[in-house]
N, C-alpha and C positions, 0 to 999 in steps of 0.2 A: 465391132456392132456397130451398125447403123444405124440411125432414128428408124429408120423404115421397122426393120429386124425386130429392135426393142417394141416399139408400137405393138409388133404381132405377138410376141413372145407374151406382154404382158393382158393383150384381151384373148390369148387362146388361153393358156396359163390360168388367168384370173378366173376368165368363164367354168374353168373345169374346179376350180377350188369354191367357187360360189355355190354348185351342183351339190360339192359334197359337203357343206354348212349349212346348206338349208336339206338335207338329207339327217343331219345331224339335230336340226330342230325338230324335223319328224320325227325323232325319238324320243321325244317330251310329250305329256299328257298337255303342256301348256306354257308359254314363256313366262309365265307370272305364277309356277306352281313353288312351293317353296321345300320340298323335298321329293328326291325319285328314290329307286331302289338303287343299291350299290352296285348294281349287273349294271345299270344301263350307266350308272356315273362313271363307272372304268371305262365301258363302251367309248362312250363319248371322247373323255379323254383321249381312249388311245387312237382317235382319228384327229383331234384338236390340236394336239400340240405339234405333230410335224406339219399340220394346216397353217397355224400359226408362224412356224417357221418359213417355209413354201412362201407364204405372204409379206413375210419382211424380205426375203429377197425380191419380188417383184415390185416391193416400195423401193427397195434399192435402185433394182434398175431406171425406172422410175423421177429419182432422182438427180438420174447422169446428166449433163446440162444443166440441170435449172442454176439460174442466175438470181443467187439471196440479192436485195438491198438492205442496204446498212438499216437495219433497226431504231425506230425515232425513240429519242428521248421520251416516260409518258410522264405525261402531267401527273402532279400529286393532287389525289382529290381534297375536295374543298367540304364533302359534305359525309354524312355516314351512308357506306356503299350496305343498300339493304340484303336483305339475307333470304335464300330461298326457301325452299321446300325440300331440301335434301336430298331430291333426286336429281343426279348429273346424267348425260348420256357418257357412257364408258367410254375411253381411252384407248385405244389399241397402241401396247407395246412396239414402240418402235426396235430395239436391239432384243440381242439373244442374251438370254442369261447364260455369265461365266461361268467354266467350270473352275473351283476351287480345287488348285496346283500348289497349293501352301505346303512345302516339306514340312514346315513345323506343325501342321494339323494332324493330330494322333487320333485323332476321332473317328470311331468306327460303327455305323450305324448295327442296328439291330437291338435284341435283346438283355446282353450286356453276358457276361460269364455267371456260371450257376453257382451258388452260395451251399455254403457246409456249415450245419449246424453244430458248433464243436462242441459246445454242450452235450448233445445226445449222440452224435456221431451220425445223424439220419441226413443226405441231401435233400434238399429243398428244391424238387422243381417248378419248373417255371408256369403259370398260371396257362391254364388253355382257354385259348382264342375258340369264342362259339360264333364270331361273325358268322352271318348268310344271306347269300347274293340277293335277297328278298327285305334286306334290315333298309330301312329310311338312313338316306345321308342326305345333307344340308345343300341345296341347290343353287343357293344363290350367287355365288362366286363364279362357278362355268359359268350360268347363265350370261354372267355379263362379259365373261370373255367370249362367249359365243357371239352374242350383241357387238361389240366391240371389232371383231373378227369382219362380221356381216358387212357392218359401215365400211371399216376400211375396204374391204373388197369391190363396195358400191362405188369408191372413187379412189383408185387408186394412183392419178394424176396428183391428188390434194395430197396425200400422204407422199409422195414423191417431194412436193414441196416443203411440205412439215418436216419430212426425217434433214432433205437439206438446209433448211434455218437453225434445225438441233445441230447438223455438223457445225454451220460458219458461225453458230454462237458460242459454239462449245459448251452447250447444257449438257451434255452430257459426259460421263468419266470415261466414255469409252470411245477411239478414235475411229470408229467404223460400223456399224451396224452388225456385220455377222461377225459370230465369232470364229477364232480360229481350229479348224480342224472339223470333223462331223457335224449337221446341223442340230439342234434339239430335235428330238422324234425320230432320227435315224435310225435304221433295222438292215443290217447287210444283209441281204439278198432279199431284201424284204420284196413281194409281187402283188402288195396290194397297191391301188388306184393312187394313193397315197402316199403310199411310198414311190414310185414311179414320178407323181409328180415333183416332190421333194428334190428327188436327186436332178431333176430337169432342170428346175429353178436353181438348184446351189449352181450348174455345171452354168448357165445361160448369167446369174450375176457375176460371176467370176469372170467370165470371160466379158461384158458392161465395164466391171470396174476395172479389174486388170487385164486390158487391150496388150495382144502379144506385140511385139516389136516388130514395125513394117519397114 
């Protein structure tokens, strides 16, 4: 993949992803809301996760060919570092979450087995879940992820340089940004726009990072 092809892949797919992200923001009553309904929260998450994975693949493409200068040693501060107001710009995560493939981990998510009351011989049924799609759900973490994704899509070249520095400086425990196998948010046979975008970005990133022998 040439530099011009990488640039075109980033521009076309980055623009499509930004449009999808702005659509997610339109689902919120405001960017500073404290809660959203459970229905809206789940609907946004269903799009947000694959959108984040597709963006990481564009960032990986943008990192190809970036020359990283050796980091300069930082001087030790002589004065007390002033504290901020606690509000930081959310930072987009450059690396996929890894799947747990430890064969020793036998834990299985779920409610667990039923319990028999041997004293009375009656089965104790699990508690009934009375959640509703209209229940309020805390939206702080969700909105931070959305803002971080929007900021990353706004400057993918900068994120590519950031990834190149992270890989060169070995500041991550993972040797590559993309996890092996299917990307996060992948849906087999998915027909949504985000599903197609994620599949395209996955293919383009593999082509850029692992070019075939010529």
